[in-house]
All heavy atoms as TSV, in Angstrom:
chain	resi	resn	atom	element	x	y	z
A	1	GLU	N	N	0.812	-1.197	-0.003
A	1	GLU	CA	C	0.003	0.006	0.006
A	1	GLU	C	C	0.889	1.251	0.001
A	1	GLU	O	O	0.589	2.239	-0.677
A	1	GLU	CB	C	-0.925	-0.016	1.226
A	1	GLU	CG	C	-1.860	1.170	1.264
A	1	GLU	CD	C	-2.743	1.146	2.510
A	1	GLU	OE1	O	-3.081	0.035	2.987
A	1	GLU	OE2	O	-3.062	2.230	3.003
A	2	THR	N	N	1.953	1.213	0.765
A	2	THR	CA	C	2.819	2.379	0.837
A	2	THR	C	C	3.470	2.685	-0.499
A	2	THR	O	O	3.562	3.819	-0.927
A	2	THR	CB	C	3.907	2.153	1.903
A	2	THR	OG1	O	3.299	1.802	3.123
A	2	THR	CG2	C	4.764	3.389	2.097
A	3	ILE	N	N	3.942	1.625	-1.184
A	3	ILE	CA	C	4.594	1.857	-2.486
A	3	ILE	C	C	3.602	2.380	-3.495
A	3	ILE	O	O	3.988	3.174	-4.347
A	3	ILE	CB	C	5.274	0.517	-2.992
A	3	ILE	CG1	C	6.262	0.833	-4.098
A	3	ILE	CG2	C	4.307	-0.471	-3.463
A	3	ILE	CD1	C	7.618	1.175	-3.671
A	4	GLU	N	N	2.357	2.018	-3.391
A	4	GLU	CA	C	1.331	2.538	-4.309
A	4	GLU	C	C	1.094	4.024	-4.061
A	4	GLU	O	O	0.816	4.762	-4.995
A	4	GLU	CB	C	0.042	1.763	-4.137
A	4	GLU	CG	C	0.162	0.327	-4.694
A	4	GLU	CD	C	-1.118	-0.477	-4.428
A	4	GLU	OE1	O	-2.094	0.063	-3.945
A	4	GLU	OE2	O	-1.053	-1.691	-4.730
A	5	ARG	N	N	1.173	4.457	-2.833
A	5	ARG	CA	C	0.933	5.845	-2.532
A	5	ARG	C	C	2.051	6.779	-3.078
A	5	ARG	O	O	1.789	7.934	-3.364
A	5	ARG	CB	C	0.812	6.056	-1.001
A	5	ARG	CG	C	-0.458	5.509	-0.517
A	5	ARG	CD	C	-0.636	5.832	0.963
A	5	ARG	NE	N	-1.884	5.293	1.404
A	5	ARG	CZ	C	-2.632	5.909	2.309
A	5	ARG	NH1	N	-2.230	7.012	2.841
A	5	ARG	NH2	N	-3.771	5.374	2.679
A	6	ILE	N	N	3.238	6.290	-3.117
A	6	ILE	CA	C	4.337	7.137	-3.597
A	6	ILE	C	C	4.815	6.795	-5.023
A	6	ILE	O	O	5.786	7.319	-5.474
A	6	ILE	CB	C	5.549	7.107	-2.632
A	6	ILE	CG1	C	6.169	5.708	-2.591
A	6	ILE	CG2	C	5.162	7.592	-1.266
A	6	ILE	CD1	C	7.456	5.654	-1.802
A	7	SER	N	N	4.105	5.928	-5.694
A	7	SER	CA	C	4.490	5.507	-7.027
A	7	SER	C	C	4.103	6.535	-8.079
A	7	SER	O	O	3.336	7.433	-7.814
A	7	SER	CB	C	3.882	4.145	-7.350
A	7	SER	OG	O	2.471	4.290	-7.485
A	8	LYS	N	N	4.564	6.318	-9.299
A	8	LYS	CA	C	4.300	7.255	-10.374
A	8	LYS	C	C	2.855	7.254	-10.848
A	8	LYS	O	O	2.422	8.212	-11.467
A	8	LYS	CB	C	5.213	6.885	-11.577
A	8	LYS	CG	C	6.640	7.168	-11.317
A	8	LYS	CD	C	7.442	6.878	-12.557
A	8	LYS	CE	C	8.913	7.181	-12.315
A	8	LYS	NZ	N	9.711	6.960	-13.470
A	9	SER	N	N	2.076	6.268	-10.544
A	9	SER	CA	C	0.695	6.252	-10.968
A	9	SER	C	C	-0.136	7.290	-10.288
A	9	SER	O	O	-1.157	7.694	-10.809
A	9	SER	CB	C	0.087	4.837	-10.717
A	9	SER	OG	O	0.103	4.569	-9.316
A	10	ASN	N	N	0.295	7.762	-9.140
A	10	ASN	CA	C	-0.405	8.806	-8.437
A	10	ASN	C	C	-0.016	10.137	-9.051
A	10	ASN	O	O	1.136	10.499	-9.076
A	10	ASN	CB	C	-0.044	8.729	-6.959
A	10	ASN	CG	C	-0.990	9.530	-6.085
A	10	ASN	OD1	O	-1.838	10.223	-6.585
A	10	ASN	ND2	N	-0.800	9.381	-4.781
A	11	THR	N	N	-0.959	10.912	-9.535
A	11	THR	CA	C	-0.656	12.114	-10.321
A	11	THR	C	C	-0.237	13.316	-9.447
A	11	THR	O	O	0.598	14.087	-9.846
A	11	THR	CB	C	-1.858	12.528	-11.173
A	11	THR	OG1	O	-2.988	12.707	-10.351
A	11	THR	CG2	C	-2.138	11.444	-12.194
A	12	LYS	N	N	-0.817	13.506	-8.283
A	12	LYS	CA	C	-0.542	14.648	-7.481
A	12	LYS	C	C	0.701	14.522	-6.603
A	12	LYS	O	O	1.610	15.294	-6.672
A	12	LYS	CB	C	-1.723	15.004	-6.614
A	12	LYS	CG	C	-2.952	15.364	-7.393
A	12	LYS	CD	C	-3.229	16.809	-7.290
A	12	LYS	CE	C	-4.456	17.124	-8.105
A	12	LYS	NZ	N	-4.748	18.467	-8.184
A	13	LYS	N	N	0.724	13.473	-5.799
A	13	LYS	CA	C	1.851	13.335	-4.841
A	13	LYS	C	C	2.520	11.993	-5.152
A	13	LYS	O	O	1.941	10.941	-5.106
A	13	LYS	CB	C	1.303	13.289	-3.428
A	13	LYS	CG	C	0.653	14.583	-2.978
A	13	LYS	CD	C	0.170	14.487	-1.577
A	13	LYS	CE	C	-0.500	15.787	-1.167
A	13	LYS	NZ	N	-1.036	15.729	0.201
A	14	ASN	N	N	3.805	12.079	-5.456
A	14	ASN	CA	C	4.576	10.883	-5.684
A	14	ASN	C	C	6.050	11.107	-5.344
A	14	ASN	O	O	6.494	12.232	-5.153
A	14	ASN	CB	C	4.429	10.387	-7.129
A	14	ASN	CG	C	4.820	11.449	-8.163
A	14	ASN	OD1	O	5.398	12.450	-7.824
A	14	ASN	ND2	N	4.486	11.209	-9.381
A	15	PHE	N	N	6.766	10.037	-5.247
A	15	PHE	CA	C	8.209	10.080	-4.930
A	15	PHE	C	C	8.946	10.340	-6.242
A	15	PHE	O	O	8.913	9.548	-7.156
A	15	PHE	CB	C	8.614	8.760	-4.315
A	15	PHE	CG	C	10.076	8.711	-3.967
A	15	PHE	CD1	C	10.522	9.239	-2.751
A	15	PHE	CD2	C	11.014	8.172	-4.828
A	15	PHE	CE1	C	11.852	9.185	-2.390
A	15	PHE	CE2	C	12.343	8.115	-4.493
A	15	PHE	CZ	C	12.769	8.653	-3.297
A	16	ILE	N	N	9.606	11.465	-6.288
A	16	ILE	CA	C	10.324	11.841	-7.511
A	16	ILE	C	C	11.782	11.379	-7.421
A	16	ILE	O	O	12.333	10.904	-8.403
A	16	ILE	CB	C	10.280	13.371	-7.698
A	16	ILE	CG1	C	8.831	13.797	-7.915
A	16	ILE	CG2	C	11.120	13.799	-8.894
A	16	ILE	CD1	C	8.648	15.312	-7.913
A	17	GLY	N	N	12.401	11.507	-6.281
A	17	GLY	CA	C	13.789	11.137	-6.165
A	17	GLY	C	C	14.736	12.092	-6.875
A	17	GLY	O	O	15.737	11.683	-7.408
A	18	ALA	N	N	14.417	13.381	-6.871
A	18	ALA	CA	C	15.175	14.374	-7.588
A	18	ALA	C	C	16.627	14.446	-7.145
A	18	ALA	O	O	17.529	14.648	-7.925
A	18	ALA	CB	C	14.552	15.762	-7.422
A	19	ARG	N	N	16.872	14.196	-5.873
A	19	ARG	CA	C	18.236	14.214	-5.361
A	19	ARG	C	C	19.081	13.140	-5.993
A	19	ARG	O	O	20.289	13.302	-6.153
A	19	ARG	CB	C	18.193	13.983	-3.826
A	19	ARG	CG	C	19.529	13.867	-3.193
A	19	ARG	CD	C	19.369	13.703	-1.713
A	19	ARG	NE	N	18.872	14.894	-1.156
A	19	ARG	CZ	C	19.373	15.493	-0.058
A	19	ARG	NH1	N	20.364	14.946	0.578
A	19	ARG	NH2	N	18.874	16.609	0.380
A	20	TYR	N	N	18.455	12.034	-6.368
A	20	TYR	CA	C	19.223	10.885	-6.887
A	20	TYR	C	C	19.253	10.868	-8.401
A	20	TYR	O	O	19.994	10.059	-9.000
A	20	TYR	CB	C	18.627	9.599	-6.322
A	20	TYR	CG	C	18.533	9.652	-4.837
A	20	TYR	CD1	C	17.294	9.795	-4.218
A	20	TYR	CD2	C	19.676	9.614	-4.069
A	20	TYR	CE1	C	17.204	9.876	-2.841
A	20	TYR	CE2	C	19.582	9.663	-2.680
A	20	TYR	CZ	C	18.367	9.822	-2.079
A	20	TYR	OH	O	18.278	9.922	-0.711
A	21	LYS	N	N	18.437	11.680	-9.066
A	21	LYS	CA	C	18.416	11.730	-10.527
A	21	LYS	C	C	18.869	13.135	-10.977
A	21	LYS	O	O	18.159	13.830	-11.693
A	21	LYS	CB	C	17.011	11.432	-11.052
A	21	LYS	CG	C	16.549	10.056	-10.859
A	21	LYS	CD	C	15.321	9.762	-11.643
A	21	LYS	CE	C	14.116	9.797	-10.764
A	21	LYS	NZ	N	12.889	9.482	-11.460
A	22	SER	N	N	20.019	13.516	-10.542
A	22	SER	CA	C	20.498	14.854	-10.837
A	22	SER	C	C	20.721	15.156	-12.293
A	22	SER	O	O	20.596	16.294	-12.730
A	22	SER	CB	C	21.763	15.152	-10.042
A	22	SER	OG	O	22.731	14.169	-10.352
A	23	THR	N	N	21.034	14.137	-13.108
A	23	THR	CA	C	21.272	14.393	-14.504
A	23	THR	C	C	19.984	14.687	-15.283
A	23	THR	O	O	20.049	15.146	-16.425
A	23	THR	CB	C	21.956	13.180	-15.155
A	23	THR	OG1	O	21.174	12.040	-14.977
A	23	THR	CG2	C	23.350	12.999	-14.605
A	24	ALA	N	N	18.845	14.464	-14.663
A	24	ALA	CA	C	17.568	14.803	-15.331
A	24	ALA	C	C	17.408	16.295	-15.514
A	24	ALA	O	O	16.640	16.741	-16.363
A	24	ALA	CB	C	16.399	14.212	-14.535
A	25	TYR	N	N	18.173	17.082	-14.767
A	25	TYR	CA	C	18.038	18.509	-14.809
A	25	TYR	C	C	19.225	19.209	-15.527
A	25	TYR	O	O	19.363	20.418	-15.481
A	25	TYR	CB	C	17.910	19.068	-13.370
A	25	TYR	CG	C	16.776	18.391	-12.640
A	25	TYR	CD1	C	17.015	17.378	-11.763
A	25	TYR	CD2	C	15.472	18.773	-12.913
A	25	TYR	CE1	C	15.966	16.752	-11.110
A	25	TYR	CE2	C	14.426	18.144	-12.276
A	25	TYR	CZ	C	14.671	17.120	-11.370
A	25	TYR	OH	O	13.641	16.523	-10.742
A	26	VAL	N	N	20.057	18.396	-16.165
A	26	VAL	CA	C	21.219	18.938	-16.903
A	26	VAL	C	C	20.848	19.050	-18.394
A	26	VAL	O	O	20.202	18.163	-18.930
A	26	VAL	CB	C	22.418	17.982	-16.728
A	26	VAL	CG1	C	23.599	18.445	-17.580
A	26	VAL	CG2	C	22.821	17.924	-15.262
A	27	LYS	N	N	21.241	20.132	-19.010
A	27	LYS	CA	C	20.977	20.293	-20.421
A	27	LYS	C	C	21.728	19.214	-21.222
A	27	LYS	O	O	22.836	18.798	-20.835
A	27	LYS	CB	C	21.466	21.668	-20.903
A	27	LYS	CG	C	20.621	22.788	-20.373
A	27	LYS	CD	C	21.096	24.139	-20.934
A	27	LYS	CE	C	20.219	25.260	-20.408
A	27	LYS	NZ	N	20.641	26.525	-20.951
A	28	LYS	N	N	21.136	18.764	-22.308
A	28	LYS	CA	C	21.677	17.646	-23.079
A	28	LYS	C	C	23.066	17.919	-23.633
A	28	LYS	O	O	23.868	16.967	-23.701
A	28	LYS	CB	C	20.730	17.294	-24.191
A	28	LYS	CG	C	19.456	16.674	-23.719
A	28	LYS	CD	C	18.563	16.272	-24.840
A	28	LYS	CE	C	17.273	15.667	-24.300
A	28	LYS	NZ	N	16.384	15.209	-25.321
A	29	GLU	N	N	23.368	19.142	-23.920
A	29	GLU	CA	C	24.692	19.428	-24.488
A	29	GLU	C	C	25.808	19.298	-23.450
A	29	GLU	O	O	26.982	19.152	-23.808
A	29	GLU	CB	C	24.743	20.810	-25.152
A	29	GLU	CG	C	24.456	21.958	-24.220
A	29	GLU	CD	C	23.048	22.495	-24.296
A	29	GLU	OE1	O	22.166	21.803	-24.808
A	29	GLU	OE2	O	22.827	23.614	-23.837
A	30	PHE	N	N	25.489	19.319	-22.152
A	30	PHE	CA	C	26.491	19.179	-21.118
A	30	PHE	C	C	26.565	17.773	-20.558
A	30	PHE	O	O	27.453	17.472	-19.770
A	30	PHE	CB	C	26.208	20.156	-19.985
A	30	PHE	CG	C	26.231	21.577	-20.425
A	30	PHE	CD1	C	25.093	22.369	-20.374
A	30	PHE	CD2	C	27.403	22.156	-20.923
A	30	PHE	CE1	C	25.102	23.688	-20.798
A	30	PHE	CE2	C	27.441	23.479	-21.332
A	30	PHE	CZ	C	26.279	24.259	-21.272
A	31	LEU	N	N	25.642	16.893	-20.910
A	31	LEU	CA	C	25.584	15.553	-20.360
A	31	LEU	C	C	26.817	14.722	-20.676
A	31	LEU	O	O	27.327	13.999	-19.838
A	31	LEU	CB	C	24.315	14.881	-20.799
A	31	LEU	CG	C	23.870	13.657	-20.007
A	31	LEU	CD1	C	23.727	14.008	-18.544
A	31	LEU	CD2	C	22.567	13.146	-20.527
A	32	GLN	N	N	27.294	14.811	-21.904
A	32	GLN	CA	C	28.488	14.046	-22.307
A	32	GLN	C	C	29.726	14.505	-21.531
A	32	GLN	O	O	30.515	13.673	-21.109
A	32	GLN	CB	C	28.707	14.136	-23.803
A	32	GLN	CG	C	29.819	13.238	-24.307
A	32	GLN	CD	C	29.515	11.770	-24.053
A	32	GLN	OE1	O	28.455	11.283	-24.322
A	32	GLN	NE2	N	30.483	11.059	-23.482
A	33	GLU	N	N	29.826	15.779	-21.283
A	33	GLU	CA	C	30.973	16.314	-20.503
A	33	GLU	C	C	30.938	15.783	-19.090
A	33	GLU	O	O	31.957	15.389	-18.551
A	33	GLU	CB	C	30.920	17.832	-20.490
A	33	GLU	CG	C	32.065	18.475	-19.751
A	33	GLU	CD	C	31.984	19.980	-19.719
A	33	GLU	OE1	O	31.259	20.577	-20.522
A	33	GLU	OE2	O	32.661	20.562	-18.834
A	34	ILE	N	N	29.758	15.691	-18.497
A	34	ILE	CA	C	29.616	15.158	-17.130
A	34	ILE	C	C	29.963	13.695	-17.130
A	34	ILE	O	O	30.670	13.187	-16.215
A	34	ILE	CB	C	28.200	15.401	-16.612
A	34	ILE	CG1	C	27.971	16.899	-16.364
A	34	ILE	CG2	C	27.927	14.599	-15.351
A	34	ILE	CD1	C	26.562	17.259	-16.082
A	35	ALA	N	N	29.525	12.958	-18.116
A	35	ALA	CA	C	29.835	11.534	-18.216
A	35	ALA	C	C	31.339	11.309	-18.371
A	35	ALA	O	O	31.927	10.421	-17.764
A	35	ALA	CB	C	29.082	10.907	-19.410
A	36	ASP	N	N	32.000	12.135	-19.158
A	36	ASP	CA	C	33.455	12.042	-19.333
A	36	ASP	C	C	34.202	12.297	-18.010
A	36	ASP	O	O	35.128	11.599	-17.675
A	36	ASP	CB	C	33.941	13.012	-20.391
A	36	ASP	CG	C	33.470	12.660	-21.790
A	36	ASP	OD1	O	33.068	11.468	-22.006
A	36	ASP	OD2	O	33.473	13.525	-22.661
A	37	ARG	N	N	33.771	13.330	-17.290
A	37	ARG	CA	C	34.390	13.665	-16.029
A	37	ARG	C	C	34.190	12.550	-15.002
A	37	ARG	O	O	35.065	12.336	-14.157
A	37	ARG	CB	C	33.827	14.960	-15.443
A	37	ARG	CG	C	34.311	16.163	-16.175
A	37	ARG	CD	C	33.755	17.409	-15.495
A	37	ARG	NE	N	34.176	18.611	-16.173
A	37	ARG	CZ	C	33.901	19.831	-15.769
A	37	ARG	NH1	N	33.223	19.995	-14.630
A	37	ARG	NH2	N	34.301	20.868	-16.428
A	38	GLY	N	N	33.062	11.866	-15.048
A	38	GLY	CA	C	32.801	10.805	-14.123
A	38	GLY	C	C	33.375	9.477	-14.506
A	38	GLY	O	O	33.328	8.504	-13.761
A	39	GLY	N	N	33.952	9.384	-15.698
A	39	GLY	CA	C	34.587	8.177	-16.130
A	39	GLY	C	C	33.647	7.228	-16.825
A	39	GLY	O	O	33.953	6.057	-17.031
A	40	TYR	N	N	32.455	7.711	-17.225
A	40	TYR	CA	C	31.495	6.867	-17.943
A	40	TYR	C	C	31.733	7.020	-19.424
A	40	TYR	O	O	31.944	8.133	-19.928
A	40	TYR	CB	C	30.055	7.335	-17.612
A	40	TYR	CG	C	29.639	7.059	-16.219
A	40	TYR	CD1	C	29.801	8.047	-15.219
A	40	TYR	CD2	C	29.050	5.860	-15.876
A	40	TYR	CE1	C	29.374	7.783	-13.909
A	40	TYR	CE2	C	28.642	5.615	-14.587
A	40	TYR	CZ	C	28.809	6.571	-13.601
A	40	TYR	OH	O	28.405	6.353	-12.329
A	41	GLU	N	N	31.701	5.925	-20.149
A	41	GLU	CA	C	31.877	6.009	-21.614
A	41	GLU	C	C	30.576	6.378	-22.306
A	41	GLU	O	O	30.589	7.002	-23.344
A	41	GLU	CB	C	32.366	4.667	-22.138
A	41	GLU	CG	C	33.760	4.315	-21.668
A	41	GLU	CD	C	34.229	2.986	-22.195
A	41	GLU	OE1	O	33.652	2.470	-23.154
A	41	GLU	OE2	O	35.186	2.457	-21.655
A	42	ASP	N	N	29.466	5.995	-21.710
A	42	ASP	CA	C	28.163	6.222	-22.339
A	42	ASP	C	C	27.294	7.083	-21.410
A	42	ASP	O	O	27.123	6.750	-20.233
A	42	ASP	CB	C	27.470	4.866	-22.593
A	42	ASP	CG	C	26.191	5.003	-23.377
A	42	ASP	OD1	O	25.936	6.071	-23.934
A	42	ASP	OD2	O	25.470	4.000	-23.475
A	43	LYS	N	N	26.766	8.159	-21.934
A	43	LYS	CA	C	25.953	9.050	-21.104
A	43	LYS	C	C	24.650	8.416	-20.685
A	43	LYS	O	O	24.075	8.780	-19.649
A	43	LYS	CB	C	25.741	10.400	-21.779
A	43	LYS	CG	C	24.965	10.338	-23.088
A	43	LYS	CD	C	24.887	11.720	-23.723
A	43	LYS	CE	C	24.210	11.595	-25.070
A	43	LYS	NZ	N	24.224	12.881	-25.771
A	44	SER	N	N	24.121	7.458	-21.443
A	44	SER	CA	C	22.885	6.782	-21.047
A	44	SER	C	C	23.111	5.893	-19.836
A	44	SER	O	O	22.176	5.668	-19.038
A	44	SER	CB	C	22.319	5.994	-22.205
A	44	SER	OG	O	23.173	4.938	-22.579
A	45	LEU	N	N	24.371	5.463	-19.683
A	45	LEU	CA	C	24.669	4.595	-18.508
A	45	LEU	C	C	24.570	5.384	-17.209
A	45	LEU	O	O	24.044	4.876	-16.207
A	45	LEU	CB	C	26.061	4.015	-18.678
A	45	LEU	CG	C	26.539	3.126	-17.529
A	45	LEU	CD1	C	25.694	1.856	-17.463
A	45	LEU	CD2	C	28.018	2.720	-17.765
A	46	ILE	N	N	25.021	6.622	-17.232
A	46	ILE	CA	C	24.968	7.432	-16.019
A	46	ILE	C	C	23.499	7.736	-15.691
A	46	ILE	O	O	23.130	7.690	-14.506
A	46	ILE	CB	C	25.826	8.724	-16.144
A	46	ILE	CG1	C	25.963	9.356	-14.780
A	46	ILE	CG2	C	25.244	9.674	-17.134
A	46	ILE	CD1	C	26.970	10.471	-14.745
A	47	LYS	N	N	22.662	7.990	-16.634
A	47	LYS	CA	C	21.229	8.264	-16.353
A	47	LYS	C	C	20.576	7.029	-15.786
A	47	LYS	O	O	19.815	7.109	-14.834
A	47	LYS	CB	C	20.536	8.717	-17.652
A	47	LYS	CG	C	20.897	10.127	-18.102
A	47	LYS	CD	C	20.035	10.558	-19.209
A	47	LYS	CE	C	19.026	11.517	-18.622
A	47	LYS	NZ	N	18.245	12.221	-19.587
A	48	LYS	N	N	20.854	5.877	-16.365
A	48	LYS	CA	C	20.209	4.639	-15.895
A	48	LYS	C	C	20.707	4.307	-14.471
A	48	LYS	O	O	19.937	3.861	-13.638
A	48	LYS	CB	C	20.516	3.495	-16.848
A	48	LYS	CG	C	19.806	2.227	-16.530
A	48	LYS	CD	C	18.307	2.435	-16.610
A	48	LYS	CE	C	17.567	1.172	-16.322
A	48	LYS	NZ	N	16.154	1.359	-16.122
A	49	SER	N	N	21.968	4.558	-14.226
A	49	SER	CA	C	22.524	4.305	-12.881
A	49	SER	C	C	21.832	5.149	-11.819
A	49	SER	O	O	21.447	4.664	-10.766
A	49	SER	CB	C	24.030	4.615	-12.837
A	49	SER	OG	O	24.720	3.799	-13.714
A	50	LEU	N	N	21.596	6.399	-12.123
A	50	LEU	CA	C	20.934	7.272	-11.198
A	50	LEU	C	C	19.473	6.949	-11.009
A	50	LEU	O	O	18.908	7.088	-9.918
A	50	LEU	CB	C	21.137	8.724	-11.629
A	50	LEU	CG	C	22.581	9.243	-11.505
A	50	LEU	CD1	C	22.693	10.646	-12.088
A	50	LEU	CD2	C	23.024	9.238	-10.062
A	51	GLU	N	N	18.804	6.463	-12.089
A	51	GLU	CA	C	17.429	6.035	-11.955
A	51	GLU	C	C	17.350	4.798	-11.052
A	51	GLU	O	O	16.400	4.682	-10.238
A	51	GLU	CB	C	16.861	5.680	-13.333
A	51	GLU	CG	C	16.556	6.893	-14.181
A	51	GLU	CD	C	16.127	6.517	-15.580
A	51	GLU	OE1	O	15.865	5.334	-15.837
A	51	GLU	OE2	O	16.083	7.437	-16.431
A	52	ASN	N	N	18.309	3.908	-11.169
A	52	ASN	CA	C	18.334	2.712	-10.303
A	52	ASN	C	C	18.532	3.106	-8.834
A	52	ASN	O	O	17.929	2.513	-7.931
A	52	ASN	CB	C	19.433	1.752	-10.751
A	52	ASN	CG	C	19.095	1.057	-12.036
A	52	ASN	OD1	O	17.935	0.995	-12.423
A	52	ASN	ND2	N	20.136	0.560	-12.723
A	53	ILE	N	N	19.403	4.097	-8.594
A	53	ILE	CA	C	19.622	4.553	-7.228
A	53	ILE	C	C	18.327	5.186	-6.664
A	53	ILE	O	O	17.967	4.936	-5.497
A	53	ILE	CB	C	20.774	5.589	-7.176
A	53	ILE	CG1	C	22.094	4.831	-7.467
A	53	ILE	CG2	C	20.842	6.283	-5.825
A	53	ILE	CD1	C	23.296	5.738	-7.623
A	54	ALA	N	N	17.632	5.986	-7.463
A	54	ALA	CA	C	16.384	6.566	-7.001
A	54	ALA	C	C	15.345	5.493	-6.661
A	54	ALA	O	O	14.637	5.596	-5.677
A	54	ALA	CB	C	15.849	7.511	-8.058
A	55	ASP	N	N	15.270	4.462	-7.492
A	55	ASP	CA	C	14.326	3.383	-7.216
A	55	ASP	C	C	14.732	2.639	-5.953
A	55	ASP	O	O	13.870	2.279	-5.138
A	55	ASP	CB	C	14.310	2.419	-8.411
A	55	ASP	CG	C	13.278	1.331	-8.262
A	55	ASP	OD1	O	12.104	1.664	-7.966
A	55	ASP	OD2	O	13.621	0.139	-8.422
A	56	PHE	N	N	16.011	2.420	-5.759
A	56	PHE	CA	C	16.507	1.745	-4.557
A	56	PHE	C	C	16.178	2.558	-3.302
A	56	PHE	O	O	15.693	2.028	-2.282
A	56	PHE	CB	C	18.030	1.545	-4.667
A	56	PHE	CG	C	18.641	0.952	-3.446
A	56	PHE	CD1	C	18.428	-0.354	-3.131
A	56	PHE	CD2	C	19.450	1.718	-2.641
A	56	PHE	CE1	C	19.011	-0.931	-1.982
A	56	PHE	CE2	C	20.034	1.200	-1.496
A	56	PHE	CZ	C	19.811	-0.158	-1.198
A	57	MET	N	N	16.329	3.869	-3.351
A	57	MET	CA	C	16.031	4.728	-2.217
A	57	MET	C	C	14.543	4.754	-1.926
A	57	MET	O	O	14.133	4.802	-0.749
A	57	MET	CB	C	16.549	6.144	-2.460
A	57	MET	CG	C	18.064	6.223	-2.567
A	57	MET	SD	S	18.937	5.491	-1.175
A	57	MET	CE	C	18.555	6.686	0.082
A	58	LYS	N	N	13.721	4.688	-2.974
A	58	LYS	CA	C	12.256	4.604	-2.755
A	58	LYS	C	C	11.897	3.364	-2.023
A	58	LYS	O	O	11.114	3.390	-1.076
A	58	LYS	CB	C	11.548	4.668	-4.105
A	58	LYS	CG	C	10.039	4.537	-3.998
A	58	LYS	CD	C	9.349	4.738	-5.316
A	58	LYS	CE	C	9.658	3.693	-6.314
A	58	LYS	NZ	N	8.822	3.756	-7.505
A	59	ARG	N	N	12.512	2.256	-2.395
A	59	ARG	CA	C	12.229	0.972	-1.710
A	59	ARG	C	C	12.699	0.998	-0.258
A	59	ARG	O	O	12.043	0.469	0.623
A	59	ARG	CB	C	12.819	-0.158	-2.493
A	59	ARG	CG	C	12.139	-0.351	-3.810
A	59	ARG	CD	C	12.752	-1.495	-4.636
A	59	ARG	NE	N	12.273	-1.473	-5.963
A	59	ARG	CZ	C	11.078	-1.933	-6.361
A	59	ARG	NH1	N	10.258	-2.398	-5.472
A	59	ARG	NH2	N	10.711	-1.871	-7.625
A	60	LEU	N	N	13.844	1.636	0.006
A	60	LEU	CA	C	14.303	1.769	1.369
A	60	LEU	C	C	13.365	2.584	2.205
A	60	LEU	O	O	13.108	2.295	3.383
A	60	LEU	CB	C	15.720	2.368	1.400
A	60	LEU	CG	C	16.899	1.489	1.054
A	60	LEU	CD1	C	18.173	2.285	1.096
A	60	LEU	CD2	C	16.985	0.325	2.018
A	61	LEU	N	N	12.859	3.629	1.621
A	61	LEU	CA	C	11.905	4.494	2.303
A	61	LEU	C	C	10.639	3.713	2.661
A	61	LEU	O	O	10.155	3.809	3.779
A	61	LEU	CB	C	11.547	5.691	1.377
A	61	LEU	CG	C	10.501	6.648	1.926
A	61	LEU	CD1	C	11.040	7.430	3.108
A	61	LEU	CD2	C	10.073	7.597	0.814
A	62	VAL	N	N	10.146	2.919	1.775
A	62	VAL	CA	C	8.969	2.125	2.029
A	62	VAL	C	C	9.229	1.085	3.134
A	62	VAL	O	O	8.433	0.937	4.052
A	62	VAL	CB	C	8.487	1.417	0.758
A	62	VAL	CG1	C	7.407	0.392	1.048
A	62	VAL	CG2	C	7.998	2.418	-0.253
A	63	ARG	N	N	10.357	0.443	3.070
A	63	ARG	CA	C	10.688	-0.517	4.107
A	63	ARG	C	C	10.802	0.132	5.490
A	63	ARG	O	O	10.384	-0.424	6.501
A	63	ARG	CB	C	12.012	-1.212	3.804
A	63	ARG	CG	C	11.839	-2.210	2.662
A	63	ARG	CD	C	13.103	-2.977	2.404
A	63	ARG	NE	N	12.925	-3.819	1.260
A	63	ARG	CZ	C	13.849	-4.131	0.413
A	63	ARG	NH1	N	15.073	-3.663	0.594
A	63	ARG	NH2	N	13.624	-4.899	-0.623
A	64	ARG	N	N	11.315	1.344	5.517
A	64	ARG	CA	C	11.419	2.058	6.766
A	64	ARG	C	C	10.031	2.362	7.338
A	64	ARG	O	O	9.817	2.250	8.526
A	64	ARG	CB	C	12.195	3.373	6.556
A	64	ARG	CG	C	12.438	4.140	7.795
A	64	ARG	CD	C	13.309	5.323	7.490
A	64	ARG	NE	N	13.493	6.102	8.695
A	64	ARG	CZ	C	13.942	7.331	8.709
A	64	ARG	NH1	N	14.316	7.896	7.627
A	64	ARG	NH2	N	14.082	7.951	9.847
A	65	PHE	N	N	9.081	2.766	6.514
A	65	PHE	CA	C	7.752	3.039	6.974
A	65	PHE	C	C	7.025	1.775	7.412
A	65	PHE	O	O	6.267	1.781	8.354
A	65	PHE	CB	C	6.902	3.707	5.874
A	65	PHE	CG	C	7.259	5.139	5.627
A	65	PHE	CD1	C	7.213	5.682	4.363
A	65	PHE	CD2	C	7.636	5.984	6.672
A	65	PHE	CE1	C	7.538	6.995	4.127
A	65	PHE	CE2	C	7.945	7.286	6.449
A	65	PHE	CZ	C	7.911	7.802	5.167
A	66	GLU	N	N	7.284	0.674	6.714
A	66	GLU	CA	C	6.584	-0.555	7.069
A	66	GLU	C	C	7.083	-1.161	8.349
A	66	GLU	O	O	6.342	-1.871	9.017
A	66	GLU	CB	C	6.710	-1.564	5.916
A	66	GLU	CG	C	5.898	-1.137	4.694
A	66	GLU	CD	C	6.045	-2.032	3.512
A	66	GLU	OE1	O	6.950	-2.929	3.518
A	66	GLU	OE2	O	5.263	-1.903	2.554
A	67	ILE	N	N	8.310	-0.913	8.717
A	67	ILE	CA	C	8.867	-1.467	9.954
A	67	ILE	C	C	8.266	-0.758	11.165
A	67	ILE	O	O	8.021	-1.367	12.180
A	67	ILE	CB	C	10.428	-1.373	9.957
A	67	ILE	CG1	C	10.984	-2.331	8.944
A	67	ILE	CG2	C	10.977	-1.642	11.346
A	67	ILE	CD1	C	12.484	-2.243	8.726
A	68	VAL	N	N	8.059	0.549	11.026
A	68	VAL	CA	C	7.567	1.345	12.147
A	68	VAL	C	C	6.142	1.005	12.338
A	68	VAL	O	O	5.480	0.440	12.901
A	68	VAL	CB	C	7.624	2.849	11.851
A	68	VAL	CG1	C	7.002	3.643	12.946
A	68	VAL	CG2	C	9.072	3.218	11.647
């Protein structure tokens, strides 16, 4: 139930994870430069990595609520 409340299907209030998806707010022309500085060969890899971290943090948040 908790994961449904913060999931993307809910239009008004949902877990965005903006802190963990920082490259979503970078202009496309600068994304390759950021990937190069971070040691990533592919800029899509860095975006996917950050999306995975955001999903992981969402699940940790839900587990924390369910334990209490």
